[in-house]
C-alpha positions, 0 to 999 in steps of 0.5 A, spaced: 500 500 500 503 506 497 503 511 503 496 515 501 493 509 501 495 508 508 491 515 510 485 511 510 482 506 515 480 501 509 483 500 503 481 505 497 482 505 490 487 509 486 482 515 485 481 516 492 489 516 493 490 521 487 485 525 490 488 526 496 495 527 494 491 532 489 489 536 496 496 536 498 499 539 492 493 544 492 496 546 499 503 546 497 501 551 491 497 555 495 502 556 501 508 557 497 504 563 493 502 566 500 510 565 502 512 569 496 507 574 497 509 575 505 516 575 503 515 580 498 511 585 502 516 584 508 521 587 503 517 592 502 515 593 509 522 594 511 523 599 505 517 603 507 520 604 514 527 605 512 523 611 507 515 613 508 515 616 502 517 610 498 513 608 492 513 601 492 513 596 487 506 594 488 504 600 488 500 602 482 495 607 482 490 610 488 486 603 488 492 598 488 497 600 493 501 596 498 504 602 502 497 605 503 494 599 505 501 598 510 500 604 513 493 602 517 492 599 524 489 593 520 496 591 517 499 590 524 493 587 528 497 582 533 501 586 537 504 590 532 507 586 528 507 587 521 501 581 518 507 579 513 511 577 518 506 572 521 505 569 515 513 569 514 512 564 520 506 561 518 507 559 511 513 555 511 510 550 516 504 549 511 509 548 506 513 543 509 506 539 511 505 538 504 512 537 502 512 531 507 506 528 505 507 529 497 514 527 496 516 524 504 510 519 505 508 522 512 501 519 514 499 524 519 495 523 525 487 525 526 489 530 531 494 534 527 490 534 520 484 536 525 489 542 528 491 543 521 484 544 518 482 549 524 489 553 523 488 554 516 480 557 517 483 562 522 488 564 518 483 564 512 478 568 515 483 573 518 484 573 510 478 575 508 477 580 515 483 584 511 480 583 504 473 586 506 476 592 510 481 593 504 475 593 500 469 597 504 474 601 510 480 602 507 478 603 500 485 600 497 487 594 495 494 591 496 496 586 490 500 582 494 495 581 500 490 579 494 494 574 493 495 571 499 487 571 500 487 567 494 491 562 496 489 562 503 482 560 499 486 554 496 489 552 502 482 551 506 479 548 500 485 542 501 485 541 508 478 541 508 477 536 502 482 531 506 479 532 513 472 530 509 474 525 505 478 521 511 472 523 515 476 526 521 470 529 523 467 522 525 460 522 520 455 516 521 455 511 516 449 514 512 452 521 513 459 520 511 456 517 505 453 522 502 459 527 504 463 522 500 459 522 494 458 529 494 466 530 494 466 525 488 461 529 484 466 535 484 461 540 486 466 542 491 470 544 486 465 548 483 463 552 489 470 554 490 471 556 484 465 561 484 467 563 491 473 566 487 469 569 482 464 572 486 470 576 491 473 578 484 465 581 482 465 584 488 472 588 487 470 590 481 463 593 482 466 596 489 472 600 484 470 599 477 475 602 472 479 606 478 483 599 478 486 601 471 486 608 473 
């Protein structure tokens, strides 16, 4: 049995093993994208601290402007630590978890995967809190922050798929069968894609042509 096959309590098909592997790959992609964004934002934050009047590489116009967002209180919510520095600590952990599962054959315990799901959920909630603050309160967008929000969406979808696919929540037989049939149908992917499109639409409705001014 392969490492991914061993993730299941019962022997599953190759298709199901590939499904878990694909979820870890999506987690890896999302974590790498988020880490890149956090790294670039960290460099820009340091540049801005040295020169408050600096024009950052991610500042394109009045709407897409990292510098403006970085100077708001929302950019340093936890004990005054810039959000991107927290990302620099968190995202490498997710990269390592994904790499160990995909290429290292790591098999994680139930408590670890549930903790991972909860952690990614909380991180995603925070990312969307920042997103809606940017859109409706600050009314300025940080392009790299949008990358983080998109990445968190992918990561949450991936780890939730793993949680549900392995029935880590302990659903009863009938409920679990419905969940598995739903996952096999692929509708969960449609939900994620629809959500992303909806968020893009909200941005365009709020800012319109100013995005490209």
